[in-house]
C-alpha positions as CSV (number, residue, x, y, z in Angstrom):
1,M,59.9,70.5,72.7
2,K,62.7,68.4,74.2
3,P,66.0,69.8,72.9
4,S,69.2,68.0,74.0
5,N,71.0,69.1,77.1
6,K,74.7,69.6,76.7
7,L,76.6,69.6,80.0
8,G,79.9,70.7,78.5
9,D,79.7,73.1,75.6
10,G,82.7,73.9,73.6
11,G,84.1,77.5,73.7
12,K,86.9,79.6,72.7
13,K,90.3,78.2,73.8
14,G,92.7,80.1,75.8
15,N,90.2,82.3,77.6
16,R,91.6,81.5,81.1
17,K,94.5,79.7,82.6
18,K,94.1,76.4,84.4
19,K,92.7,76.8,87.9
20,N,92.1,74.4,90.7
21,V,88.6,73.3,91.7
22,N,87.3,75.6,94.4
23,V,86.7,73.5,97.5
24,V,84.8,74.7,100.6
25,V,84.0,72.9,103.8
26,R,80.8,73.4,105.8
27,V,80.4,72.0,109.3
28,R,76.9,71.8,110.6
29,P,75.9,72.2,114.3
30,L,75.2,69.2,116.5
31,S,71.7,67.9,116.1
32,D,69.3,67.4,118.9
33,T,69.7,63.6,118.6
34,E,73.5,63.9,118.8
35,I,73.2,66.1,121.8
36,E,70.9,63.6,123.5
37,M,73.3,60.8,122.8
38,K,76.0,63.0,124.4
39,N,78.2,63.1,121.3
40,K,81.1,65.5,121.6
41,N,82.1,68.1,119.0
42,V,85.4,66.7,117.6
43,S,85.9,69.3,114.8
44,L,87.7,72.6,115.1
45,C,87.3,75.1,112.2
46,D,89.9,77.8,111.6
47,S,88.5,80.3,109.1
48,V,91.9,82.2,109.1
49,S,94.2,79.3,108.2
50,K,91.2,77.6,106.4
51,T,91.9,74.3,108.0
52,V,89.7,71.8,109.9
53,Q,91.2,69.8,112.8
54,M,89.6,66.5,113.8
55,K,90.1,65.3,117.4
56,S,89.5,61.6,118.3
57,I,89.4,60.3,121.9
58,L,90.7,56.7,122.0
59,S,91.8,54.9,125.1
60,D,92.1,58.1,127.1
61,K,94.5,59.5,124.6
62,E,93.6,62.5,122.4
63,L,94.6,62.3,118.8
64,S,94.1,65.0,116.2
65,R,94.4,65.3,112.4
66,S,94.5,68.5,110.5
67,F,93.1,68.9,107.0
68,G,93.5,71.7,104.5
69,P,94.1,74.4,103.7
70,F,90.8,74.7,101.7
71,D,89.5,77.7,99.8
72,T,87.0,78.5,102.6
73,V,86.0,76.8,105.9
74,Y,82.5,77.5,107.4
75,G,81.8,76.7,111.0
76,P,78.4,75.8,112.6
77,E,77.6,79.4,113.0
78,S,77.8,80.2,109.2
79,S,74.6,81.3,107.6
80,Q,73.1,80.3,104.2
81,M,73.5,83.8,103.0
82,K,77.2,83.9,103.9
83,I,77.9,80.7,102.0
84,Y,76.1,81.9,98.9
85,K,77.7,85.4,99.0
86,E,81.3,84.1,99.4
87,S,81.2,80.9,97.3
88,V,78.4,81.0,94.7
89,E,77.5,84.6,93.9
90,S,80.6,85.0,91.7
91,L,79.6,81.9,89.7
92,V,76.3,83.4,88.7
93,K,78.2,86.4,87.2
94,E,80.5,83.9,85.3
95,V,77.4,82.2,83.9
96,L,76.0,85.5,82.6
97,N,79.4,86.1,81.0
98,G,79.1,82.9,79.0
99,Y,80.9,80.2,81.1
100,N,79.7,76.8,82.3
101,C,79.7,76.5,86.1
102,T,79.0,73.6,88.5
103,V,78.3,73.5,92.2
104,F,77.8,70.2,93.9
105,A,77.6,69.1,97.6
106,Y,79.3,66.0,98.9
107,G,79.1,64.4,102.3
108,Q,77.7,61.6,104.4
109,T,74.0,61.2,105.1
110,G,72.6,63.8,107.3
111,S,75.5,66.3,107.0
112,G,73.4,69.1,105.4
113,K,73.9,68.7,101.7
114,T,70.2,69.1,100.7
115,Y,69.7,71.9,103.1
116,T,72.7,73.7,101.7
117,M,71.5,73.2,98.1
118,E,67.7,73.7,98.5
119,G,67.2,75.1,101.9
120,R,63.7,76.0,103.3
121,H,62.4,78.8,101.2
122,A,59.2,80.6,102.2
123,E,56.8,81.2,99.3
124,S,56.1,84.8,100.5
125,N,57.8,87.6,98.6
126,E,59.0,89.3,101.7
127,Y,62.6,88.3,101.1
128,T,64.9,88.8,98.1
129,W,67.7,86.5,97.0
130,D,70.3,88.4,99.0
131,N,68.5,88.5,102.4
132,D,66.5,85.3,102.6
133,P,67.9,83.6,105.8
134,T,66.9,80.0,105.0
135,S,66.9,79.7,101.2
136,G,69.4,77.3,99.6
137,I,71.8,77.7,96.8
138,I,69.4,76.6,94.0
139,P,66.5,79.0,94.6
140,R,68.8,81.8,95.6
141,A,70.9,81.4,92.4
142,L,67.8,81.4,90.2
143,H,66.5,84.5,92.0
144,H,69.9,86.1,91.6
145,I,70.0,85.3,87.9
146,F,66.6,87.0,87.2
147,S,67.6,90.0,89.3
148,E,70.8,90.4,87.3
149,L,69.0,90.0,83.9
150,G,66.4,92.6,85.0
151,D,69.2,95.1,86.1
152,Q,70.9,94.7,82.7
153,E,67.6,95.6,80.8
154,L,68.2,93.2,78.0
155,D,65.7,93.1,75.1
156,Y,66.1,89.4,74.6
157,Y,67.0,86.5,77.0
158,T,65.7,83.1,77.8
159,V,66.2,81.0,81.0
160,R,65.6,77.2,80.7
161,V,65.8,74.7,83.5
162,S,66.0,70.9,83.8
163,Y,65.9,68.7,86.8
164,V,66.9,65.0,86.8
165,E,67.8,62.4,89.4
166,M,70.1,59.4,89.2
167,Y,68.7,56.4,91.2
168,N,70.3,53.0,91.2
169,E,72.4,54.0,88.2
170,Q,69.3,55.0,86.2
171,I,68.4,58.6,85.2
172,F,64.8,59.9,85.6
173,D,63.3,63.2,84.6
174,L,61.8,65.1,87.6
175,L,60.0,67.7,85.5
176,S,58.2,65.3,83.2
177,T,54.4,65.4,83.5
178,S,53.7,62.0,82.0
179,K,53.7,59.1,84.4
180,A,55.1,56.8,81.8
181,A,58.0,59.2,81.1
182,Q,58.6,59.5,84.8
183,Q,59.2,55.8,85.1
184,E,61.3,55.6,81.9
185,S,65.0,55.8,82.3
186,L,66.8,58.3,80.2
187,R,69.8,57.4,78.1
188,I,73.2,59.1,78.0
189,F,75.4,59.2,74.9
190,D,78.4,61.2,73.7
191,D,77.8,63.6,70.9
192,N,80.8,64.7,68.9
193,N,79.5,68.3,68.8
194,K,77.5,68.5,72.0
195,G,79.5,66.3,74.3
196,V,77.7,64.3,77.0
197,T,73.9,64.5,76.2
198,I,70.9,63.2,78.1
199,V,68.3,62.1,75.5
200,G,64.6,62.8,76.3
201,M,65.2,65.3,79.2
202,E,62.6,68.0,79.4
203,E,63.7,71.6,79.5
204,I,61.2,74.2,80.8
205,T,61.5,77.9,80.0
206,V,60.9,80.1,83.1
207,K,60.3,83.8,83.3
208,D,60.5,84.7,87.0
209,R,61.4,83.2,90.3
210,D,57.9,82.1,91.2
211,E,57.9,79.6,88.3
212,V,61.3,78.4,89.6
213,Y,60.0,77.8,93.1
214,K,57.0,75.8,91.7
215,I,59.4,73.7,89.5
216,L,61.6,73.1,92.5
217,A,58.7,72.0,94.7
218,R,57.4,69.7,91.9
219,G,60.8,68.1,91.5
220,A,61.4,67.7,95.2
221,E,58.1,65.9,95.5
222,K,59.1,63.3,92.9
223,R,62.6,62.8,94.2
224,R,63.2,59.6,96.1
225,T,63.8,60.0,99.8
226,A,63.5,57.6,102.8
227,S,63.9,57.6,106.5
228,T,67.0,56.0,108.0
229,M,68.5,55.8,111.5
230,M,70.9,58.6,110.5
231,N,68.4,61.0,108.7
232,M,64.7,61.2,108.8
233,N,64.6,62.6,105.2
234,S,67.5,61.0,103.5
235,S,68.0,61.5,99.8
236,R,68.3,58.2,98.0
237,S,69.4,59.6,94.7
238,H,71.7,62.1,93.1
239,S,70.0,65.2,91.6
240,V,71.2,67.6,88.9
241,F,69.4,70.9,88.5
242,T,70.6,72.7,85.3
243,V,70.0,76.3,84.3
244,N,70.6,77.4,80.7
245,V,70.8,81.2,80.2
246,M,70.8,82.6,76.7
247,M,70.9,86.3,76.0
248,R,71.5,88.7,73.2
249,E,75.0,90.0,72.9
250,P,74.9,93.8,73.3
251,G,76.4,96.1,70.7
252,C,75.6,93.8,67.6
253,L,74.4,95.3,64.4
254,A,71.0,94.6,62.9
255,G,70.9,91.2,61.2
256,E,74.1,90.0,62.9
257,E,72.6,89.1,66.3
258,L,74.9,86.9,68.5
259,L,73.6,85.0,71.4
260,R,75.7,84.4,74.5
261,Q,74.9,81.2,76.4
262,G,75.9,80.1,79.9
263,K,75.1,77.1,82.0
264,L,74.9,76.5,85.8
265,N,74.7,72.9,87.1
266,L,73.6,72.5,90.7
267,V,74.2,69.0,91.9
268,D,73.0,67.5,95.2
269,L,74.7,64.1,95.7
270,A,73.2,61.3,97.8
271,G,74.9,60.8,101.1
272,S,77.6,58.2,101.6
273,E,76.7,56.0,104.5
274,N,77.6,53.0,106.5
275,I,74.8,50.4,105.9
276,G,75.3,48.9,109.4
277,R,75.0,52.2,111.1
278,S,72.1,53.5,109.0
279,G,70.0,50.4,109.6
280,A,69.3,50.0,105.8
281,T,67.9,46.6,104.9
282,E,66.9,44.8,101.6
283,M,65.9,47.6,99.1
284,R,67.4,50.4,101.2
285,A,70.6,48.4,101.5
286,R,70.7,47.9,97.7
287,E,70.1,51.7,97.3
288,A,73.0,52.5,99.7
289,G,75.2,50.0,97.8
290,N,74.5,51.7,94.4
291,I,75.0,55.1,96.0
292,N,78.3,54.1,97.4
293,V,79.3,52.5,94.1
294,S,78.7,55.8,92.2
295,L,80.5,57.8,94.9
296,L,83.4,55.4,94.8
297,A,83.6,55.8,91.0
298,L,83.6,59.6,91.6
299,G,86.4,59.1,94.1
300,R,88.4,57.1,91.6
301,V,88.0,59.8,89.0
302,I,89.2,62.4,91.4
303,N,92.2,60.2,92.3
304,A,93.1,59.7,88.7
305,L,92.8,63.4,88.0
306,T,95.0,64.4,90.9
307,A,97.6,61.7,89.9
308,N,97.6,62.9,86.3
309,A,96.7,59.3,85.1
310,P,96.6,58.7,81.4
311,H,93.2,57.2,81.6
312,I,90.3,58.8,83.6
313,P,87.5,56.3,84.4
314,Y,84.6,58.6,83.6
315,R,82.5,55.6,82.2
316,E,82.4,53.6,85.4
317,S,79.3,55.4,86.5
318,K,76.6,57.6,85.0
319,L,77.3,60.2,87.7
320,T,80.9,60.6,86.6
321,R,79.8,60.8,83.0
322,I,77.4,63.6,83.9
323,L,80.1,65.4,85.8
324,Q,82.8,64.7,83.2
325,D,83.2,68.3,82.1
326,S,83.0,69.6,85.7
327,L,86.0,67.5,86.8
328,G,89.0,68.3,84.6
329,G,87.0,69.9,81.8
330,K,86.1,73.5,80.7
331,T,83.7,74.2,83.6
332,I,84.3,76.4,86.7
333,T,83.6,74.0,89.5
334,T,82.9,74.5,93.3
335,I,82.6,71.6,95.6
336,I,80.9,72.0,99.0
337,A,82.0,69.3,101.4
338,T,79.5,69.0,104.3
339,M,80.3,67.1,107.5
340,S,79.0,66.4,111.0
341,P,81.0,67.5,114.0
342,A,79.7,64.6,116.2
343,S,82.2,62.1,117.6
344,S,80.0,59.3,116.4
345,N,80.6,60.4,112.8
346,Y,84.3,60.7,113.1
347,E,85.3,58.2,110.4
348,E,82.7,59.5,107.9
349,S,83.8,63.1,108.5
350,V,87.5,62.2,108.1
351,N,86.6,60.4,104.8
352,T,84.8,63.5,103.6
353,L,87.8,65.8,104.4
354,E,90.2,63.4,102.7
355,Y,88.0,63.5,99.6
356,A,87.8,67.3,99.7
357,Q,91.6,67.6,100.1
358,R,92.2,65.3,97.1
359,A,89.6,67.2,95.0
360,K,91.4,70.5,95.8
361,N,94.2,69.3,93.4
362,I,91.9,69.0,90.4
363,K,92.7,71.5,87.7
364,N,90.0,72.7,85.2
365,N,90.5,74.8,82.1
366,P,87.5,77.2,81.9
367,E,86.5,78.4,78.5
368,V,83.7,80.8,77.3
369,N,81.0,79.0,75.4
370,Q,81.0,79.7,71.7
371,K,78.5,82.3,70.7
372,I,75.9,81.4,68.1
373,T,73.8,83.4,65.8
374,R,70.1,83.6,66.0
375,K,69.6,81.9,62.6
376,A,71.7,78.9,63.8
377,L,69.6,78.6,66.9
378,L,66.3,78.7,65.0
379,K,67.7,76.1,62.6
380,E,68.5,73.8,65.5
381,Y,65.1,74.3,67.0
382,N,63.4,73.5,63.6
383,E,65.4,70.3,63.2
384,E,64.4,69.2,66.7
385,I,60.8,70.1,66.1
386,E,60.8,68.0,62.9
387,R,62.3,65.1,64.6
388,L,59.8,65.2,67.4
389,R,57.0,65.5,64.9
390,R,58.0,62.4,63.1
391,D,58.2,60.5,66.4
392,L,54.7,61.7,67.2
393,V,53.3,60.6,63.8
394,A,54.9,57.2,64.1
395,M,53.4,56.7,67.5
396,R,49.9,57.7,66.3
397,E,50.1,55.3,63.4
398,K,51.3,52.6,65.6
399,Q,53.8,51.1,63.2
400,G,55.3,49.0,65.9
401,V,58.0,51.4,66.7
402,Y,57.2,54.6,68.6
403,M,59.6,56.7,66.7
404,D,60.3,57.7,63.2
405,K,62.1,55.2,60.9
406,E,64.9,57.7,60.3
407,N,65.4,58.1,64.1
408,Y,65.3,54.3,64.5
409,D,67.9,53.8,61.8
410,Y,70.0,56.5,63.5
411,L,69.8,54.6,66.8
412,I,70.6,51.3,65.1
413,E,73.7,52.9,63.5
414,Q,74.7,54.3,66.9
415,Q,74.2,50.8,68.3
416,D,76.5,49.3,65.7
417,E,79.1,51.9,66.4
418,Y,78.8,51.1,70.1
419,S,79.2,47.4,69.4
420,A,82.3,48.1,67.4
421,K,83.6,50.2,70.2
422,I,82.8,47.5,72.7
423,E,84.7,44.9,70.6
424,E,87.6,47.3,70.3
425,L,87.5,47.9,74.0
426,E,87.4,44.2,74.7
427,G,90.4,43.7,72.6
428,R,92.2,46.5,74.4
429,L,91.1,44.9,77.6
430,D,92.7,41.6,76.7
431,A,95.8,43.4,75.8
432,Y,95.7,45.2,79.1
433,L,95.2,42.0,80.9
434,Y,98.2,40.4,79.1
435,Q,100.2,43.5,80.1
436,V,99.0,43.3,83.6
437,K,100.1,39.6,83.8
438,K,103.5,40.5,82.3
439,L,103.8,43.4,84.6
440,S,103.0,41.1,87.6
441,E,105.8,38.8,86.6
442,D,108.1,41.8,86.2
443,L,106.9,43.1,89.5
444,A,107.9,39.8,91.2
445,M,111.3,40.0,89.6
446,M,111.5,43.7,90.6
447,D,110.5,42.7,94.1
448,E,113.5,40.3,94.4
449,H,115.7,42.9,92.9
450,Y,114.3,45.3,95.4
451,Q,115.1,43.0,98.3
452,R,118.7,42.8,97.1
453,V,118.9,46.5,96.5
454,Y,117.3,47.0,100.0
455,M,120.0,44.9,101.7
456,S,122.7,46.8,99.7
457,C,121.0,50.0,100.7
458,Q,121.0,49.0,104.4
459,K,124.8,48.3,104.2
460,A,125.3,51.6,102.4
461,L,123.3,53.3,105.1
462,G,125.5,51.7,107.7
463,K,128.6,53.0,105.9
464,L,126.9,56.3,105.5
465,E,126.4,56.6,109.2
466,I,130.0,55.8,109.8
467,R,131.0,58.4,107.2
468,K,128.6,60.9,108.8
469,H,130.3,60.3,112.2
470,E,133.7,60.8,110.7
471,L,132.5,63.8,108.9
472,E,131.1,65.2,112.1
473,E,134.5,64.6,113.8
474,L,136.2,66.4,110.9
475,H,133.7,69.2,111.2
476,K,134.6,69.5,114.9
477,E,138.3,69.5,114.1
478,L,137.8,72.0,111.4
479,A,135.8,74.2,113.8
480,E,138.6,73.9,116.3
481,T,141.2,74.7,113.6
482,N,139.1,77.7,112.5
483,D,138.9,78.9,116.1
484,I,142.7,78.5,116.5
485,A,143.3,80.3,113.2
486,S,140.8,83.0,114.3
487,A,142.7,83.4,117.6
488,A,146.0,83.5,115.8
489,N,144.7,86.2,113.4
490,K,143.4,88.2,116.3
491,A,146.8,87.8,118.0
492,L,148.6,88.8,114.8
493,L,146.3,91.8,114.4
494,Q,147.1,92.8,118.0
495,S,150.8,92.3,117.4
496,E,150.6,94.5,114.3
497,N,148.7,97.1,116.3
498,S,151.3,96.8,119.2
499,F,154.1,97.0,116.6
500,T,152.6,100.1,115.2
501,K,152.2,101.6,118.6
502,L,155.8,100.6,119.6
503,R,157.1,102.1,116.4
504,S,155.2,105.4,117.1
505,Q,156.5,105.2,120.7
506,A,160.1,104.6,119.4
507,F,159.7,107.7,117.2
508,D,158.5,109.6,120.2
509,L,161.5,108.4,122.3
510,Q,163.8,109.4,119.5
511,E,162.2,112.8,119.4
512,K,162.6,113.0,123.3
513,C,166.3,111.8,123.0
514,A,166.8,114.5,120.4
515,I,165.3,117.0,122.8
516,Y,167.4,115.7,125.7
517,H,170.5,115.8,123.4
518,G,169.7,119.4,122.6
519,D,169.3,120.2,126.3
520,L,172.7,118.5,127.0
521,T,174.3,120.4,124.2
522,V,172.9,123.7,125.7
523,L,174.2,122.6,129.1
524,H,177.6,121.8,127.7
525,D,177.6,125.2,126.0
526,R,176.8,126.9,129.3
527,L,179.6,124.9,131.0
528,D,182.0,126.1,128.3
529,Q,180.8,129.6,128.9
530,H,181.4,129.3,132.6
531,R,184.9,127.9,131.8
532,D,185.5,130.8,129.5
533,I,184.3,133.2,132.2
534,S,186.7,131.5,134.8
535,A,189.6,131.8,132.3
536,L,188.7,135.4,131.7
537,N,188.6,136.1,135.5
538,D,192.1,134.5,135.8
539,H,193.3,136.7,133.0
540,L,191.8,139.8,134.7
541,L,193.3,138.9,138.0
542,G,196.7,138.6,136.3
543,N,196.3,142.0,134.8
544,F,195.1,143.4,138.1
545,A,198.2,142.0,139.8
546,S,200.5,143.5,137.1
547,E,198.9,146.9,137.5
548,C,199.0,146.6,141.3
549,I,202.8,145.9,141.0
550,H,203.2,148.8,138.7
551,S,201.1,151.0,141.0
552,I,203.2,149.9,144.0
553,S,206.4,150.6,142.1
554,K,205.0,154.0,141.2
555,A,203.9,154.6,144.8
556,K,207.3,153.4,145.9
557,M,208.9,156.1,143.7
558,E,206.5,158.7,145.1
559,I,207.2,157.5,148.6
560,Q,210.9,157.6,148.1
561,N,210.5,161.1,146.7
562,S,208.3,162.1,149.6
563,V,210.7,160.5,152.1
564,R,213.5,162.4,150.5
565,A,211.4,165.5,150.7
566,M,210.0,165.3,154.2
567,C,211.9,162.6,156.1
568,S,209.8,163.0,159.1
569,E,208.1,160.7,161.5
570,Q,204.8,162.0,160.5
571,L,205.5,160.7,157.0
572,K,206.5,157.3,158.3
573,Q,203.3,157.0,160.3
574,I,201.2,158.0,157.3
575,F,203.0,155.7,155.1
576,K,202.7,152.9,157.5
577,E,199.0,153.5,157.9
578,A,198.6,153.7,154.1
579,V,200.5,150.4,153.7
580,D,198.3,148.7,156.3
581,A,195.1,150.0,154.6
582,M,196.4,148.8,151.3
583,V,197.3,145.4,152.8
584,E,193.8,145.1,154.3
585,K,192.2,145.9,151.0
586,M,194.4,143.5,149.2
587,N,193.5,140.8,151.7
588,A,189.8,141.6,151.2
589,A,190.2,141.4,147.5
590,S,192.1,138.1,147.9
591,S,189.2,136.6,150.0
592,I,186.7,137.7,147.4
593,V,188.6,136.1,144.6
594,D,189.0,132.9,146.6
595,E,185.2,132.8,147.3
596,Q,184.5,133.4,143.6
597,K,186.9,130.7,142.6
598,E,185.4,128.3,145.0
599,S,181.9,129.1,143.8
600,I,183.0,128.6,140.2
601,Q,184.6,125.3,141.1
602,K,181.5,124.1,143.0
603,A,179.2,125.2,140.1
604,A,181.4,123.4,137.6
605,D,181.4,120.2,139.8
606,A,177.7,120.4,140.3
607,L,177.1,121.0,136.7
608,T,179.2,118.0,135.7
609,S,177.5,115.8,138.2
610,N,174.1,116.9,137.1
611,L,175.0,116.3,133.5
612,I,176.2,112.8,134.3
613,E,173.1,112.0,136.4
614,S,170.9,113.4,133.7
615,Q,172.6,111.3,131.1
616,N,172.3,108.1,133.3
617,A,168.6,109.0,134.1
618,I,167.8,109.4,130.4
619,E,169.4,106.1,129.6
620,R,167.6,104.3,132.4
621,F,164.3,106.0,131.5
622,A,164.7,105.0,127.8
623,H,165.5,101.4,128.8
624,Q,162.6,101.1,131.2
625,E,160.1,102.7,128.8
626,F,161.2,100.4,126.0
627,Q,160.8,97.3,128.3
628,R,157.4,98.6,129.5
629,I,156.2,99.2,126.0
630,Q,157.3,95.7,125.0
631,K,155.3,94.2,127.9
632,T,152.2,96.3,128.0
633,G,152.0,97.9,124.5
634,S,150.8,101.2,126.1
635,T,152.0,104.5,124.9
636,P,154.3,106.4,127.4
637,V,152.9,109.5,129.0
638,R,154.8,112.7,128.3
639,R,156.2,114.2,131.5
640,I,157.5,117.6,132.2
641,I,161.1,117.6,133.6
642,E,162.2,120.5,135.7
643,Y,165.9,121.3,135.4
644,E,167.8,122.7,138.2
645,D,168.7,126.3,137.6
646,L,172.5,126.8,137.2
647,E,174.2,129.2,139.6
648,D,174.7,132.5,137.8
649,L,178.0,134.0,138.8
650,P,178.4,137.8,138.5
651,P,181.6,139.3,136.9
652,A,184.6,139.8,139.2
653,A,184.4,143.6,138.7
654,E,180.9,143.6,140.3
655,L,182.1,141.5,143.2
656,I,185.0,143.8,143.9
657,K,182.7,146.8,143.6
658,Q,180.2,145.2,146.0
659,E,182.9,144.4,148.5
660,Q,184.4,147.9,148.2
661,S,181.0,149.5,148.8
662,S,180.5,147.5,151.9
663,A,184.0,148.4,153.4
664,T,184.3,151.5,155.7
665,P,187.2,154.0,154.8
666,R,189.7,154.6,157.6
667,R,190.1,158.3,157.1
668,A,189.8,161.0,154.4
669,S,193.5,161.8,153.9
670,G,194.8,163.0,150.7
671,Y,197.2,160.2,150.1
672,Y,194.6,157.6,150.9
673,R,192.2,159.2,148.5
674,C,194.9,159.0,145.9
675,R,195.3,155.3,146.5
676,E,191.6,154.7,146.3
677,S,191.4,156.7,143.1
678,M,194.1,154.4,141.8
679,L,192.1,151.3,142.6
680,E,189.0,152.8,140.9
681,G,190.8,153.0,137.6
682,D,191.0,150.5,134.8
683,I,192.9,148.1,137.0
684,R,189.6,146.3,137.7
685,S,189.6,144.9,134.2
686,T,193.1,143.4,134.7
687,L,192.7,141.3,137.8
688,V,195.1,138.5,138.7
689,S,195.0,135.6,141.2
690,P,194.7,136.4,145.0
691,D,198.0,134.6,145.9
692,M,199.9,136.7,143.6
693,L,198.4,139.9,145.0
694,K,199.1,138.7,148.5
695,N,202.7,137.9,147.8
696,T,203.1,141.2,145.9
697,F,201.8,143.2,148.8
698,V,203.9,141.4,151.4
699,Q,207.0,142.1,149.4
700,S,205.9,145.7,148.8
701,K,205.5,146.1,152.6
702,K,209.0,144.7,153.2
703,Q,210.3,147.0,150.6
704,L,208.6,150.0,152.2
705,E,210.0,149.0,155.6
706,T,213.4,148.8,154.0
707,V,212.8,152.2,152.4
708,E,211.8,153.6,155.8
709,E,214.9,152.3,157.4
710,N,217.0,153.6,154.6
711,S,215.3,157.0,154.8
712,T,216.1,157.2,158.5
713,E,219.7,156.4,157.8
714,D,219.7,159.0,155.1
715,Q,218.3,161.6,157.5
716,R,221.0,160.8,159.8
717,S,223.6,160.9,157.1
718,S,221.8,163.4,155.0
719,K,222.5,161.3,152.1
720,H,220.2,160.5,149.2
721,V,218.9,157.0,149.3
722,S,217.6,155.4,146.3
723,L,215.3,152.5,146.2
724,N,215.9,149.6,144.0
725,D,213.4,148.9,141.4
726,E,212.2,145.4,141.9
727,S,208.9,145.7,140.1
728,G,210.2,143.6,137.2
729,D,211.0,140.8,139.6
730,K,207.5,140.8,141.1
731,K,205.9,139.9,137.8
732,G,207.2,136.3,138.1
733,F,205.2,135.5,141.3
734,S,203.3,132.3,141.3
735,T,199.5,132.6,140.8
736,T,198.8,129.1,142.1
737,G,199.5,129.6,145.8
738,R,196.7,129.9,148.4
739,K,196.8,131.4,151.9
């Protein structure tokens, strides 16, 4: 049974968003031959930034190029197991979920593509898929698929594999048992329902991993390899190993069985090589040329996909037709770019990295394959069996055509359709050629126009440079203006702050002036009080003088009466002594009054001078503080001013009392005590000026002497002598005279 192989099945749309092709880079270690040839390691793998840096040593100057970032970068120390775990294991799970997946290795000859895909698997069962150290991706993936299917305990599933190679643009089946079939090239055609299909490819159903290993070994033996100067076992063809998995969808009701199908394409591309370096000649050179042609076609497809070109040249090579759905289609694709780190392979390694970097921009739109019913699958198998039966009968009867007439007619019909398509394509090609010619002419015109525009652009660029220079100057001036404005704003802000401080300081000075004015008012009030006290003292002194005159007049009358009564020498002597004592007391009182008056005058003068000096000091201080605040902007410090205590003058009555208490009495005579008791009366509250008192006592003394003389004459003449009352005249004495 040879059912058709569909590399790109249709599925439900909109299952996943578009995603970029997954691109990983693997750098192999230096080989023994490269070490013997003293090649240097020119690659530097960074697994963190996922980049590869290539260093080239030319004319003693080290140059380096960086490529990436890629999805993953594996250095020489990376193992087969690590690469599978990180890059392929998830694809197996996607296949079991109903997706189509593709993994293919690309690189120069001898870079490790076949080792990565096939590896060196031991036939013993001591390893499983997840711990075999040398197994490649293909056997490990099949082992993994069977392990997953066994873990899910499905009651129905089938795994079918196919293995083909493409050699010199011809496709051969590696699993065919017939020698004739092995040498027969298989045909590719596009089926509207099944997509790109390889006719006559054999699919084998496998049940376990052992069968898979045998199939791989059988295919590897048939695959074309040869020895070159770059690789002792160089693959001379591209190989495609396809795994189709079909399993029953769980949870379906009886009679409504749905089958889920997934596909895994594992592609090992032939190595790109330099014919001169590989030493290929004649047939090997033609092989290398065909290999490079198919790889160049693959590169053009990748470039067209990354550039979003309207036409993708899939039909330029059978390789690109097989990989059509894997590049820009509905398949989940992973590209493994293998490279050599040797300095002798620098150019080939750089080309591989450039290819991988372009492929990183390809976007696929993965979709789940459409699920089919078991009845539809059986119907398809029956139709295929019937078609093969007719071919077998025709071949046995040898009717000249080794296939059924119906199949032959179908092929003729297909050929006619292809002929019509070819004619249509040739017509389109002529139209394209005409367009190319026309576009070439337009391109020449555009080139001339470009030259003119280029010259204009150069002139404009010159003007632009001048404008840029002017703009830079304007920017500098603007910056300077901004600086000046900023400085002015700062100065204005400082001035505002200084004005605020000055205003607050002016308010403080006004408050201080108000305080000083209040102090001056208090001082003026105290000065007025002292003046009132001085006037009161003058008034008291006047009253005291008046009372003294009155007392003297009264004493005079008493003396006259006494003289008249006694008229003796003893009376004269006593009177004289009394008059002398009274004169001394009057003199003492006069000196006390003078001292008090002088003290009052000094205190008044000192107070007036202090007030004038205080006023001048306040004005000077206010003027100095205002000038200092204007210059410095600092707030004045409040200082404590100590005022001089004013002289406190006691009342005149206390001064007279103090002076009287300090004087020693002459003798304790009766008359003297009477005169002292007279002085201790209310006369103290009626004091007058000292000059007036002095003049009054002098005149009283003279009067007493006159009375004494008259009393002597009266004694002699025994006549009564009367004294004249001159008390009224004494009240007009001047109070302004001083002794």
